[in-house]
MARDRENSE-335149 format. One record per residue: residue number from 1; x, z, y of N, C-alpha, C in turn. Coordinates in pm, whole numbers. Each point is the difference from the previous one (the first is absolute). Example, Ala and Ser with C-alpha at 12.3 -4.5 7.8 and 13.67 -1.06 7.14 Angstrom:
<rs>
1 / 1319 / 780 / -569 / -89 / 0 / 119 / 90 / 0 / 120
2 / -35 / -72 / 105 / 82 / 6 / 119 / -77 / 73 / 109
</rs>
This chain:
<rs>
1 / -6240 / -2782 / -500 / 128 / 56 / -44 / 52 / 97 / 107
2 / 43 / 118 / -45 / 52 / 99 / 93 / 138 / -42 / 50
3 / 18 / 4 / 131 / 128 / -40 / 58 / 103 / 110 / -22
4 / 120 / -40 / -37 / 107 / 97 / -25 / 32 / 74 / 130
5 / 29 / 130 / -10 / 34 / 75 / 122 / 132 / -46 / 57
6 / 13 / 15 / 131 / 128 / -30 / 64 / 105 / 96 / -54
7 / 109 / -54 / -43 / 105 / 86 / -56 / 64 / 86 / 108
8 / 49 / 115 / -42 / 72 / 91 / 90 / 138 / 24 / -61
9 / 101 / -60 / 62 / 136 / 1 / -53 / 91 / 76 / 96
10 / 82 / 87 / -57 / 101 / 73 / 78 / 137 / -42 / -51
11 / 90 / -30 / 92 / 140 / -20 / -35 / 78 / 116 / 60
12 / 62 / 80 / -86 / 80 / 115 / 43 / 147 / -36 / -14
13 / 75 / 22 / 106 / 142 / -34 / 2 / 77 / 116 / 60
14 / 86 / 60 / -80 / 81 / 111 / 50 / 97 / -49 / 108
15 / 30 / 85 / 95 / 84 / -38 / 113 / 148 / 23 / -33
16 / 77 / -111 / -3 / 145 / 6 / -27 / 25 / 96 / -118
17 / -62 / -28 / -112 / -15 / 97 / -109 / 132 / 62 / -47
18 / 92 / -82 / -49 / 124 / 56 / -54 / 73 / 82 / 107
19 / 13 / -58 / 119 / 72 / 68 / 109 / -73 / 128 / 41
20 / -132 / -4 / 2 / -76 / 119 / 40 / 15 / 113 / -102
21 / 6 / -35 / -128 / 24 / 102 / -103 / 136 / 66 / 22
22 / 100 / -82 / 29 / 135 / 56 / 23 / 2 / 90 / 124
23 / -68 / -41 / 106 / -4 / 82 / 121 / -81 / 127 / -22
24 / -103 / -8 / -82 / -76 / 120 / -34 / 86 / 102 / -73
25 / 82 / -49 / -94 / 76 / 89 / -86 / 131 / 48 / 62
26 / 45 / -67 / 103 / 125 / 41 / 67 / -24 / 1 / 151
27 / -25 / 117 / 57 / -28 / 9 / 144 / 108 / -60 / 88
28 / 124 / -4 / -49 / 110 / -55 / 81 / -17 / -149 / 25
29 / -84 / -67 / -81 / -19 / -144 / 14 / -116 / -35 / 95
30 / -78 / 99 / 37 / -119 / -27 / 80 / 37 / -44 / 141
31 / -70 / -102 / 47 / 24 / -50 / 135 / 124 / -86 / 13
32 / 66 / -30 / -112 / 123 / -78 / 3 / -20 / -134 / -71
33 / 72 / -103 / 44 / -12 / -130 / -68 / 53 / 10 / -143
34 / -84 / -33 / -97 / 32 / 23 / -140 / -32 / -124 / -83
35 / 90 / -32 / -91 / -24 / -107 / -97 / 13 / 57 / -140
36 / -94 / -34 / -85 / 10 / 34 / -141 / 58 / -121 / -71
37 / 113 / 19 / -68 / 65 / -112 / -66 / 150 / 21 / -8
38 / 69 / -102 / -47 / 144 / 8 / -14 / 70 / -27 / 132
39 / 104 / 76 / 28 / 72 / -15 / 126 / 122 / -90 / -11
40 / 30 / -50 / -120 / 117 / -85 / -18 / -24 / -137 / 62
41 / 107 / -79 / 7 / -11 / -134 / 57 / -99 / -86 / -77
42 / -18 / 29 / -130 / -92 / -77 / -83 / -135 / 68 / -15
43 / -22 / 110 / 74 / -125 / 74 / -9 / -113 / -70 / 72
44 / -120 / 50 / -24 / -119 / -55 / 64 / -91 / 115 / 39
45 / -71 / -15 / 111 / -91 / 103 / 48 / -131 / -9 / -78
46 / -36 / 108 / -69 / -127 / 5 / -72 / -113 / 40 / 92
47 / 29 / 84 / 98 / -102 / 44 / 96 / 71 / 52 / 124
48 / -69 / -8 / 113 / 57 / 46 / 127 / -101 / 89 / 71
49 / 49 / 107 / 62 / -86 / 88 / 78 / -42 / -71 / 128
50 / -102 / 51 / 64 / -45 / -62 / 125 / 107 / 9 / 108
51 / 82 / 105 / -6 / 110 / 11 / 97 / 101 / -113 / -19
52 / 19 / -43 / -126 / 92 / -111 / -27 / -63 / -135 / 34
53 / -131 / -10 / -16 / -67 / -127 / 26 / 8 / -39 / 148
54 / 13 / 98 / 86 / 16 / -29 / 143 / 122 / -90 / 24
55 / 101 / 14 / -85 / 123 / -79 / 12 / -7 / -131 / -77
56 / -114 / -28 / -61 / -14 / -124 / -76 / 40 / 13 / -145
57 / 19 / 122 / -49 / 34 / 20 / -141 / -128 / -12 / -81
58 / 6 / -79 / -106 / -118 / -26 / -82 / 36 / 10 / -148
59 / -102 / 20 / -84 / 23 / 1 / -144 / 47 / -137 / -46
60 / 79 / 1 / -106 / 60 / -120 / -61 / 112 / -58 / 84
61 / 37 / 65 / 108 / 110 / -47 / 84 / 133 / 46 / -61
62 / 102 / -86 / -3 / 131 / 45 / -46 / 47 / 121 / 82
63 / 55 / 98 / -66 / 41 / 123 / 68 / 103 / -27 / 109
64 / 85 / -100 / -21 / 101 / -31 / 101 / -64 / -49 / 130
65 / -107 / -78 / -13 / -72 / -47 / 118 / -71 / 117 / 68
66 / -61 / 87 / -81 / -71 / 116 / 55 / 93 / 90 / 79
67 / 122 / 21 / -52 / 95 / 87 / 70 / 47 / -62 / 130
68 / 13 / -133 / 3 / 38 / -65 / 126 / -110 / 16 / 105
69 / -124 / -6 / -44 / -111 / 15 / 94 / -15 / 143 / 48
70 / 36 / 94 / -86 / -14 / 141 / 35 / 121 / 77 / -51
71 / 107 / 10 / 80 / 122 / 67 / -45 / -21 / 147 / -43
72 / -104 / 64 / 53 / -27 / 140 / -33 / -88 / 15 / -124
73 / -27 / -110 / -68 / -91 / 2 / -113 / 54 / 88 / -112
74 / -87 / 86 / -52 / 33 / 84 / -115 / -53 / -65 / -127
75 / 77 / 7 / -107 / -43 / -54 / -129 / -18 / 113 / -100
76 / -108 / -6 / -77 / -17 / 90 / -114 / -35 / -85 / -122
77 / 44 / 44 / -115 / -30 / -73 / -123 / -147 / 22 / -38
78 / -64 / -104 / -53 / -141 / 15 / -39 / -17 / 97 / -115
79 / -110 / 72 / 2 / -36 / 93 / -108 / -136 / -43 / -54
80 / 2 / -103 / -82 / -125 / -59 / -43 / -87 / 98 / -79
81 / 64 / 93 / -72 / -80 / 95 / -75 / -81 / 91 / 93
82 / 56 / 32 / 116 / -72 / 82 / 98 / -114 / -80 / 62
83 / 28 / -125 / 36 / -104 / -84 / 60 / -115 / -20 / -99
84 / 34 / -14 / -128 / -104 / -18 / -101 / -86 / 125 / -13
85 / 62 / 117 / 8 / -76 / 125 / -9 / -96 / 13 / 118
86 / 46 / -34 / 119 / -88 / 5 / 118 / -112 / -102 / -14
87 / 35 / -118 / -52 / -101 / -104 / -20 / -110 / 48 / -95
88 / 36 / 74 / -103 / -100 / 53 / -93 / -93 / 98 / 71
89 / 54 / 81 / 91 / -84 / 91 / 77 / -102 / -79 / 84
90 / 47 / -107 / 61 / -86 / -81 / 86 / -110 / -68 / -82
91 / 37 / -53 / -116 / -98 / -69 / -83 / -101 / 97 / -60
92 / 39 / 124 / -21 / -95 / 101 / -46 / -107 / 25 / 107
93 / 40 / -7 / 126 / -96 / 13 / 109 / -95 / -120 / 1
94 / 54 / -120 / -13 / -84 / -120 / -5 / -109 / 14 / -106
95 / 41 / 53 / -116 / -91 / 4 / -115 / -119 / 93 / 23
96 / 7 / 87 / 98 / -114 / 86 / 33 / -111 / -79 / 69
97 / 33 / -121 / 49 / -96 / -76 / 79 / -49 / -126 / -69
98 / 77 / -53 / -93 / -39 / -122 / -69 / 86 / -21 / -124
99 / -57 / -71 / -97 / 79 / -42 / -115 / 57 / -139 / 21
100 / -46 / -67 / 106 / 44 / -137 / 28 / 121 / 4 / 91
101 / 118 / 16 / -59 / 126 / 14 / 73 / 95 / -109 / -48
102 / 55 / -76 / 92 / 97 / -104 / -33 / 133 / 32 / 67
103 / 94 / 59 / -73 / 131 / 29 / 60 / 77 / -129 / 26
104 / 62 / -8 / 116 / 87 / -112 / 31 / 146 / 39 / -15
105 / 29 / 126 / 19 / 135 / 54 / -12 / -15 / 151 / 0
106 / 111 / 72 / 5 / -8 / 145 / 3 / -73 / 51 / 123
107 / 5 / -77 / 110 / -46 / 54 / 128 / -121 / -70 / 59
108 / -65 / -87 / -75 / -121 / -63 / 55 / -95 / -39 / -112
109 / -128 / -4 / 35 / -101 / -34 / -99 / -129 / -41 / 71
110 / -78 / -81 / -73 / -137 / -31 / 43 / -96 / 94 / -73
111 / -105 / 42 / 69 / -106 / 80 / -58 / -133 / -67 / 32
112 / -84 / -17 / -101 / -137 / -48 / 22 / -91 / 123 / 1
113 / -54 / 32 / 118 / -85 / 119 / 16 / -143 / -41 / 33
114 / -40 / -118 / -50 / -138 / -46 / 21 / -98 / 105 / -49
115 / 30 / 64 / -113 / -76 / 115 / -48 / 60 / 125 / 62
116 / -78 / 69 / 80 / 47 / 119 / 74 / -12 / 122 / -90
117 / 100 / 20 / -84 / -5 / 102 / -103 / -21 / 140 / 58
118 / 61 / 29 / 114 / -8 / 135 / 58 / -104 / 11 / 112
119 / -74 / -109 / 19 / -108 / -1 / 99 / 48 / 41 / 139
120 / 107 / -63 / 45 / 54 / 27 / 133 / -65 / -86 / 107
121 / -73 / -102 / -41 / -79 / -76 / 96 / 56 / -133 / 43
122 / 131 / -19 / -7 / 59 / -127 / 43 / 140 / -13 / -56
123 / 47 / -125 / -9 / 138 / -24 / -45 / 100 / 57 / 100
124 / -35 / -2 / 127 / 89 / 58 / 102 / 20 / 149 / -25
125 / -110 / 71 / -30 / 11 / 143 / -28 / 83 / 26 / -125
126 / -16 / -85 / -101 / 79 / 15 / -123 / 148 / -18 / 31
127 / 32 / -106 / 74 / 141 / -27 / 35 / 59 / 115 / 80
128 / -77 / 53 / 94 / 50 / 109 / 83 / 28 / 124 / -85
129 / -90 / 30 / -94 / 21 / 118 / -84 / 119 / -19 / -93
130 / 17 / -119 / -54 / 115 / -29 / -86 / 130 / 21 / 77
131 / 6 / -51 / 122 / 121 / 14 / 81 / 30 / 147 / 29
132 / -104 / 77 / 28 / 19 / 143 / 27 / 53 / 71 / -123
133 / -56 / -31 / -115 / 44 / 66 / -123 / 142 / -39 / -38
134 / 37 / -126 / 21 / 138 / -42 / -27 / 97 / 81 / 85
135 / -34 / 20 / 126 / 88 / 77 / 89 / 10 / 145 / -46
136 / -113 / 57 / -42 / 0 / 140 / -44 / 81 / 18 / -129
137 / -14 / -94 / -92 / 64 / 15 / -132 / 147 / -38 / 2
138 / 34 / -108 / 71 / 137 / -53 / -7 / 81 / 23 / 126
139 / -65 / 32 / 111 / 72 / 12 / 127 / 34 / -134 / 62
140 / -58 / -108 / -52 / 30 / -136 / 47 / -123 / -63 / 63
141 / 23 / -100 / 85 / -112 / -69 / 63 / -25 / -134 / -68
142 / -126 / -39 / 4 / -42 / -129 / -54 / -86 / -71 / 103
143 / 10 / -130 / 1 / -89 / -82 / 82 / -101 / -68 / -92
144 / -119 / -27 / 55 / -104 / -60 / -83 / -76 / -106 / 78
145 / -36 / -105 / -72 / -86 / -103 / 54 / -128 / -4 / -80
146 / -111 / -13 / 67 / -131 / -2 / -65 / -71 / -130 / 38
147 / -47 / -72 / -100 / -74 / -123 / 29 / -81 / -42 / -122
148 / -50 / -122 / 3 / -87 / -49 / -107 / 74 / -86 / -100
149 / 131 / -21 / 18 / 79 / -67 / -103 / 145 / 44 / 7
150 / 77 / -38 / -101 / 138 / 47 / -12 / 90 / -57 / 109
151 / -17 / -128 / 30 / 87 / -65 / 99 / -9 / 70 / 134
152 / -121 / 26 / 47 / -16 / 61 / 132 / 36 / 148 / -3
153 / -32 / 69 / -109 / 36 / 142 / -10 / 151 / 18 / 10
154 / 75 / -89 / -63 / 147 / 10 / 6 / 51 / -27 / 141
155 / -55 / -100 / 67 / 36 / -24 / 140 / -33 / 121 / 86
156 / -116 / 60 / -24 / -45 / 112 / 81 / 89 / 122 / -17
157 / 52 / 22 / -121 / 84 / 118 / -23 / 128 / -4 / 82
158 / 43 / -121 / 35 / 122 / -17 / 78 / -26 / 3 / 151
159 / -127 / -1 / 37 / -36 / -18 / 141 / 39 / 119 / 87
160 / -17 / 121 / -52 / 24 / 120 / 80 / 109 / 89 / -59
161 / 93 / -60 / -72 / 111 / 76 / -58 / 93 / 55 / 109
162 / 65 / 115 / -29 / -19 / 86 / -117 / -115 / 99 / 21
163 / -44 / 60 / -111 / -101 / 105 / 3 / -127 / -46 / 68
164 / -46 / -121 / -34 / -116 / -58 / 67 / -112 / -36 / -96
165 / -118 / -21 / 59 / -118 / -44 / -73 / -66 / -110 / 79
166 / -33 / -110 / -67 / -64 / -114 / 66 / -114 / -48 / -88
167 / -118 / -17 / 61 / -118 / -45 / -71 / -45 / -136 / 56
168 / -13 / -98 / -88 / -49 / -133 / 38 / -131 / -23 / -75
169 / -114 / 16 / 66 / -128 / -11 / -70 / -39 / -145 / -25
170 / -96 / -22 / -88 / -52 / -135 / -22 / -51 / -57 / 133
171 / 22 / -128 / 17 / -40 / -64 / 125 / 110 / -7 / 102
172 / 106 / 82 / -18 / 112 / -2 / 94 / 130 / -44 / -66
173 / -6 / -25 / -131 / 122 / -35 / -72 / 62 / -130 / 45
174 / -81 / -105 / 14 / 54 / -130 / 38 / 64 / 5 / 139
175 / -63 / 71 / 94 / 56 / 11 / 135 / 130 / 81 / -1
176 / 5 / 104 / -83 / 121 / 80 / -12 / 115 / -86 / -51
177 / -26 / -75 / -107 / 103 / -87 / -57 / 44 / -105 / 102
178 / -95 / -56 / 73 / 33 / -104 / 98 / 93 / 51 / 109
179 / -7 / 128 / 31 / 79 / 57 / 110 / 144 / 31 / -38
180 / 30 / -3 / -129 / 132 / 45 / -47 / 99 / -115 / -9
181 / 129 / 30 / 19 / 101 / -102 / -30 / 5 / -26 / -149
182 / 20 / -124 / -39 / -2 / -33 / -143 / 113 / 68 / -76
183 / 107 / 39 / 68 / 109 / 68 / -69 / -43 / 136 / -55
184 / -115 / 51 / 45 / -53 / 125 / -53 / -72 / -21 / -132
185 / -35 / -123 / -33 / -78 / -26 / -121 / 85 / 28 / -124
186 / -61 / 66 / -97 / 68 / 25 / -126 / 39 / -133 / -65
187 / 128 / -15 / -34 / 48 / -123 / -62 / 61 / -99 / 95
188 / -12 / 25 / 130 / 61 / -89 / 99 / 130 / 65 / 46
189 / 110 / -47 / -56 / 131 / 52 / 37 / 59 / -75 / 117
190 / 124 / 33 / 38 / 64 / -63 / 116 / 10 / -152 / -11
191 / 32 / -51 / -118 / 16 / -145 / -15 / -134 / -70 / 20
192 / -105 / 52 / -63 / -133 / -60 / 15 / -50 / 14 / 143
193 / 24 / 116 / 61 / -43 / 20 / 138 / 70 / -98 / 93
194 / 128 / -25 / -25 / 73 / -96 / 84 / -55 / -141 / -19
195 / -33 / -35 / -124 / -58 / -131 / -25 / -135 / -13 / 70
196 / -81 / 106 / -6 / -128 / -3 / 69 / 19 / -16 / 151
197 / 98 / 70 / 53 / 26 / -10 / 144 / 33 / -143 / 40
198 / 80 / -68 / -84 / 33 / -139 / 30 / -124 / -89 / -3
199 / -101 / 42 / -77 / -125 / -75 / -9 / -103 / 46 / 104
200 / 42 / 91 / 87 / -90 / 49 / 104 / -94 / 109 / -45
201 / 32 / 66 / -111 / -84 / 107 / -54 / 69 / 134 / 24
202 / -52 / 76 / 94 / 58 / 130 / 33 / -93 / 116 / -37
203 / -130 / -24 / 7 / -98 / 107 / -23 / -98 / -39 / -110
204 / -78 / 99 / -40 / -105 / -28 / -97 / -98 / -104 / 51
205 / -26 / 2 / 131 / -90 / -100 / 58 / 57 / -140 / -13
206 / 131 / -13 / 23 / 65 / -131 / -15 / -12 / -48 / -145
207 / 19 / 91 / -93 / -8 / -36 / -141 / -143 / -40 / -37
208 / -98 / 74 / 50 / -140 / -29 / -28 / -40 / -139 / 49
209 / 62 / -43 / 110 / -38 / -128 / 60 / 57 / -120 / -75
210 / 91 / 23 / -96 / 57 / -112 / -75 / -85 / -27 / -123
211 / -37 / -126 / -24 / -79 / -32 / -120 / 81 / 25 / -126
212 / -71 / 23 / -108 / 66 / 33 / -126 / 89 / -115 / -46
213 / -37 / -126 / 31 / 83 / -114 / -38 / 137 / 7 / 68
214 / 0 / 41 / 126 / 126 / 15 / 74 / 86 / 108 / -66
215 / -63 / 111 / -33 / 75 / 110 / -61 / 55 / -39 / -136
216 / -79 / -74 / -79 / 49 / -43 / -132 / 118 / -95 / 13
217 / -3 / -83 / 102 / 109 / -95 / 20 / 131 / 71 / 31
218 / -9 / 116 / 66 / 121 / 69 / 44 / 36 / 123 / -86
219 / -100 / 57 / -69 / 27 / 125 / -72 / -39 / -5 / -147
220 / -42 / -116 / -48 / -28 / -18 / -141 / -107 / 95 / -52
221 / 25 / 59 / -117 / -99 / 86 / -65 / -27 / 128 / 78
222 / 90 / 35 / 91 / -15 / 119 / 83 / -108 / -19 / 106
223 / -41 / -127 / 22 / -91 / -33 / 110 / -137 / 65 / -15
224 / -53 / 1 / -121 / -135 / 55 / -18 / -5 / 149 / 34
225 / 105 / 73 / -36 / 8 / 141 / 37 / 1 / 14 / 153
226 / 81 / -81 / 66 / 9 / 7 / 146 / -133 / -35 / 66
227 / -67 / -100 / -53 / -128 / -44 / 56 / -103 / 114 / -6
228 / -8 / 65 / -115 / -95 / 110 / -15 / 41 / 121 / 85
229 / 130 / 30 / -2 / 48 / 116 / 75 / -31 / -12 / 148
230 / 17 / -120 / 55 / -24 / -21 / 143 / -146 / 24 / 37
231 / -88 / 2 / -97 / -142 / 24 / 23 / -43 / 139 / -45
232 / 98 / 80 / -36 / -30 / 137 / -43 / -67 / 8 / -134
233 / 23 / -99 / -85 / -66 / -6 / -131 / 100 / 38 / -110
234 / -39 / 92 / -85 / 82 / 41 / -113 / -93 / 64 / -103
235 / -23 / -69 / -108 / -92 / 48 / -103 / 70 / 73 / -114
236 / 129 / 21 / 10 / 73 / 66 / -109 / -53 / 143 / -20
237 / -26 / 38 / -123 / -44 / 138 / -26 / 119 / 95 / -1
238 / -29 / 126 / 20 / 100 / 104 / -21 / 13 / 18 / -151
239 / 120 / -21 / -51 / 23 / 4 / -144 / 64 / 134 / -37
240 / -74 / 79 / -75 / 51 / 130 / -42 / 120 / -18 / -91
241 / 92 / 95 / 5 / 121 / -10 / -81 / -35 / 8 / -148
242 / 68 / -80 / -79 / -16 / 0 / -145 / 138 / 20 / -64
243 / -1 / 22 / -127 / 126 / 14 / -73 / 83 / -126 / 16
244 / 116 / 13 / 52 / 82 / -117 / 31 / 68 / -54 / -125
245 / 2 / -134 / -9 / 76 / -63 / -106 / 142 / -29 / 47
246 / 24 / 20 / 129 / 134 / -17 / 55 / 17 / 98 / 115
247 / 125 / 29 / 32 / 33 / 91 / 109 / 110 / -65 / 82
248 / -16 / -3 / 130 / 102 / -64 / 82 / -13 / 34 / 146
249 / 77 / -69 / 78 / -2 / 15 / 146 / 42 / -131 / 62
250 / -53 / -25 / 118 / 43 / -118 / 73 / -2 / 31 / 149
251 / 71 / -78 / 76 / 7 / 22 / 144 / 2 / -132 / 73
252 / -82 / -8 / 104 / 2 / -115 / 91 / 83 / 37 / 121
253 / 90 / -87 / 39 / 97 / 32 / 105 / -43 / -55 / 136
254 / 24 / 78 / 104 / -33 / -44 / 135 / 85 / -120 / 40
255 / 124 / 0 / -43 / 91 / -112 / 25 / 50 / -51 / -135
256 / -8 / -129 / -22 / 41 / -56 / -129 / 145 / 33 / -31
257 / 26 / 32 / -125 / 135 / 35 / -44 / 76 / -126 / -38
258 / 125 / -8 / 44 / 78 / -119 / -30 / 140 / 31 / -52
259 / 61 / 110 / 45 / 137 / 27 / -42 / 1 / 70 / -135
260 / 106 / -17 / -79 / 8 / 67 / -131 / -13 / 151 / 9
261 / 63 / 61 / 101 / -8 / 145 / 12 / -142 / 48 / 30
262 / -70 / -72 / 88 / -139 / 37 / 31 / -87 / -10 / -124
263 / 16 / -107 / -73 / -83 / -23 / -119 / 29 / 104 / -107
264 / 126 / 30 / -22 / 35 / 96 / -103 / -48 / 141 / 36
265 / 13 / 37 / 127 / -47 / 131 / 44 / -151 / 11 / -16
266 / -72 / -106 / 34 / -145 / 2 / -13 / -41 / 7 / -146
267 / 70 / -74 / -86 / -31 / 3 / -143 / 23 / 140 / -56
268 / 107 / 65 / 44 / 29 / 136 / -46 / -110 / 96 / 43
269 / -50 / -17 / 121 / -108 / 87 / 47 / -126 / -21 / -80
270 / -34 / -126 / -29 / -121 / -29 / -78 / 15 / 56 / -141
271 / 118 / -14 / -59 / 23 / 55 / -134 / -17 / 152 / 0
272 / 50 / 65 / 105 / -11 / 146 / 9 / -146 / 43 / 10
273 / -77 / -71 / 82 / -142 / 34 / 15 / -77 / -24 / -129
274 / 29 / -112 / -67 / -68 / -31 / -125 / 34 / 102 / -108
275 / 127 / 37 / -8 / 41 / 95 / -103 / -61 / 138 / 26
276 / -12 / 39 / 127 / -62 / 128 / 32 / -145 / 3 / -48
277 / -70 / -112 / 12 / -139 / -6 / -48 / -5 / 10 / -152
278 / 94 / -66 / -66 / 6 / 10 / -147 / 27 / 144 / -44
279 / 88 / 68 / 72 / 31 / 139 / -33 / -123 / 88 / 16
280 / -74 / -21 / 110 / -118 / 82 / 24 / -103 / -17 / -111
281 / -10 / -121 / -54 / -100 / -28 / -104 / 56 / 22 / -140
282 / 125 / 48 / -7 / 68 / 18 / -129 / -13 / -126 / -84
283 / 38 / -110 / 63 / -15 / -131 / -64 / 133 / -73 / -2
284 / 17 / -81 / -102 / 113 / -91 / -10 / -55 / -136 / -43
285 / 82 / -103 / 16 / -43 / -133 / -39 / 115 / -83 / -52
286 / -35 / -115 / -56 / 102 / -86 / -60 / 30 / -125 / 82
287 / -86 / -31 / 98 / 17 / -124 / 76 / 7 / 30 / 148
288 / 100 / -58 / 65 / 13 / 9 / 146 / -34 / -136 / 58
289 / -90 / -2 / 98 / -39 / -124 / 66 / 37 / 6 / 147
290 / 68 / -103 / 45 / 35 / -16 / 141 / -105 / -87 / 67
291 / -45 / 42 / 116 / -89 / -81 / 83 / 71 / -28 / 132
292 / 2 / -124 / 39 / 70 / -42 / 122 / -90 / -96 / 77
293 / -18 / 23 / 128 / -79 / -91 / 84 / 86 / -44 / 118
294 / 3 / -131 / 25 / 84 / -50 / 109 / -79 / -13 / 129
295 / 65 / -56 / 102 / -59 / -7 / 133 / -121 / -91 / 6
296 / -15 / -88 / -98 / -114 / -92 / -4 / -109 / 48 / -97
297 / 8 / 127 / -40 / -98 / 62 / -88 / 3 / -56 / -142
298 / 109 / -67 / -37 / 17 / -41 / -140 / 47 / 123 / -79
299 / -68 / 27 / -109 / 31 / 117 / -81 / 52 / -42 / -136
300 / 108 / 64 / -41 / 51 / -23 / -135 / 8 / 134 / -72
301 / -14 / -3 / -130 / 21 / 118 / -83 / 97 / -35 / -113
302 / 85 / 94 / -30 / 95 / -15 / -110 / -1 / 129 / -80
303 / 4 / -9 / -132 / -9 / 120 / -83 / 107 / 1 / -107
304 / 39 / 119 / -40 / 94 / 17 / -110 / -35 / 129 / -73
305 / 10 / -6 / -134 / -32 / 116 / -82 / 125 / 56 / -63
306 / -8 / 126 / -41 / 109 / 63 / -73 / -51 / 35 / -140
307 / 94 / 22 / -91 / -38 / 23 / -139 / -65 / 136 / -20
308 / 24 / 91 / 93 / -68 / 128 / -2 / -43 / 30 / 143
309 / -47 / 120 / 27 / -51 / 33 / 133 / 112 / -1 / 103
310 / -31 / -49 / 121 / 94 / 10 / 112 / 25 / 148 / 24
311 / 127 / 39 / 3 / 34 / 141 / -10 / 22 / 70 / 132
312 / 23 / -75 / 108 / 37 / 67 / 125 / -27 / -91 / 118
313 / 0 / 61 / 118 / -13 / -77 / 124 / 115 / -99 / 13
314 / 120 / 44 / -38 / 117 / -88 / 10 / -17 / -123 / -87
315 / -57 / 17 / -120 / -20 / -115 / -88 / -107 / -93 / 56
316 / -105 / 57 / 56 / -104 / -82 / 61 / 57 / -83 / 115
317 / 83 / 64 / 83 / 62 / -71 / 111 / 94 / -109 / -50
318 / 76 / 30 / -105 / 92 / -99 / -55 / -75 / -124 / -49
319 / -115 / 23 / -64 / -80 / -114 / -47 / -55 / -77 / 120
320 / -44 / 74 / 102 / -49 / -66 / 121 / 107 / -87 / 65
321 / 122 / 50 / 4 / 110 / -79 / 57 / 27 / -125 / -84
322 / -10 / 15 / -129 / 21 / -114 / -89 / -106 / -108 / 23
323 / -124 / 46 / 22 / -110 / -95 / 19 / 6 / -71 / 135
324 / 44 / 70 / 102 / -3 / -59 / 134 / 120 / -90 / 26
325 / 110 / 24 / -68 / 124 / -73 / 29 / -17 / -152 / -4
326 / -67 / -58 / -101 / -12 / -146 / -3 / -89 / -58 / 110
327 / -79 / 86 / 66 / -93 / -49 / 102 / 63 / -3 / 139
328 / 119 / 58 / 14 / 64 / 10 / 132 / 93 / -117 / 25
329 / 16 / -42 / 126 / -73 / 48 / 118 / -141 / -57 / 6
330 / -88 / 67 / 77 / -139 / -43 / 18 / -15 / -59 / 139
331 / -38 / -125 / 8 / -15 / -66 / 130 / -103 / 73 / 85
332 / 39 / 34 / 121 / -91 / 70 / 90 / -4 / 150 / -21
333 / 66 / 48 / -104 / 4 / 143 / -26 / -113 / 50 / -88
334 / 10 / 126 / -37 / -96 / 65 / -91 / -96 / 85 / 80
335 / -129 / -25 / -22 / -105 / 73 / 72 / -45 / 123 / -79
336 / 1 / -10 / -131 / -49 / 110 / -85 / 84 / 8 / -126
337 / 27 / 123 / -42 / 67 / 25 / -127 / -78 / 105 / -78
338 / -10 / -20 / -131 / -64 / 100 / -84 / 65 / 6 / -137
339 / -5 / 117 / -61 / 44 / 19 / -138 / -109 / 75 / -75
340 / -32 / -48 / -119 / -106 / 60 / -80 / 49 / 26 / -141
341 / -41 / 112 / -55 / 31 / 37 / -137 / -128 / -15 / -82
342 / 6 / -75 / -109 / -118 / -19 / -85 / 37 / 23 / -147
343 / -97 / -23 / -87 / 19 / 41 / -139 / 7 / 151 / -6
344 / -96 / 64 / 69 / 8 / 143 / 30 / -22 / 86 / -124
345 / 84 / 103 / -9 / -17 / 106 / -98 / -6 / 130 / 78
346 / -102 / 82 / -26 / -16 / 126 / 73 / 36 / 118 / -89
347 / 37 / 111 / 67 / 43 / 116 / -75 / 126 / -30 / -78
348 / 92 / -74 / 65 / 120 / -51 / -67 / 95 / 111 / -42
349 / 86 / -33 / -95 / 115 / 82 / -31 / 120 / -63 / 70
350 / 99 / 80 / 32 / 118 / -52 / 69 / 69 / -106 / -85
351 / 43 / -108 / 66 / 75 / -104 / -69 / 136 / -14 / 66
352 / 90 / -59 / -70 / 135 / -11 / 50 / 18 / -129 / 80
353 / 70 / 4 / 114 / 24 / -120 / 78 / 97 / -94 / -71
354 / 6 / -122 / 53 / 100 / -94 / -47 / -43 / -86 / -115
355 / -133 / -4 / -28 / -45 / -83 / -110 / 13 / -146 / 37
356 / 24 / -88 / -98 / 21 / -141 / 32 / -126 / -65 / 52
357 / 20 / -97 / 91 / -112 / -74 / 55 / -32 / -122 / -88
358 / -129 / -28 / -15 / -40 / -120 / -71 / -96 / -77 / 90
359 / -10 / -127 / -20 / -88 / -83 / 85 / -146 / 35 / -28
360 / -78 / -2 / 110 / -144 / 22 / -13 / -64 / -116 / -74
361 / -101 / 33 / -83 / -70 / -107 / -73 / -106 / -64 / 88
</rs>
């Protein structure tokens, strides 16, 4: 039996994407601490420039906290339609190199380049050319990680940010993972990292040294993922985009949300991002689904349908608020929030807001 070739996976991640687009389009913002998002007391930071990150400003942070950390912080409102247009330019570049593209968001994607379509000789050369073309076409920088699976490629893309390239070849993946702090692992947020620290797990090597039974006792169903990740193992394929049966957005927060204002601001941001995606796809839907994950990784979903298509971002947010209200307060805070629109109709005609809500079946 012929052995399958070692996969060649690239993870491309734009650098401070929303903020970089704003600085590109307005020279007065360049070199200054910038936050994309609402500046009101109930606002939330959608993205922060690298100049703002020096002060500890991060995405999903309440705007009031961000301003306290950086009094000189400038706020601009998000322009999701512009970010989407730039994202389409970037994905058109990806498509010149492979059909196996898995978008994670507007600003990052996995590419499987095991088949060298342009005969450049290596995944590193492909990643380098993609980064060069992105800069030429959009004026923006991208970082890329190259490896033999998705987990390590994503870690690698963050290794030399901004505007960096990192290659982790087969045979070096496990050692690379062992050298990293576990808080760098995808899916390990502040609460989980703190729990690991209490258990004496600070690095990938510490995690690798714990038997799977120990991990299951402390992390439940999440343990098997951690066990494999600590060994640099990830068999997930790159899944090419397909016609979506739902459209939505979700965000994992660096710090769990607990106050009503924080939660409402975050929900409004998620609704705005989800609605922007629906607009780009000229899609509407009849069902709004709330996804909520707490500090212990317990996930709940709640859904509600309307008698006709959800007509506006405001209506989607109103339904989201209705769904989340009975779940509050959440012990330990909220780690993730998402809103999804389903029952999709494409090429919609305009509908009027204010239609009555009915319970989901």
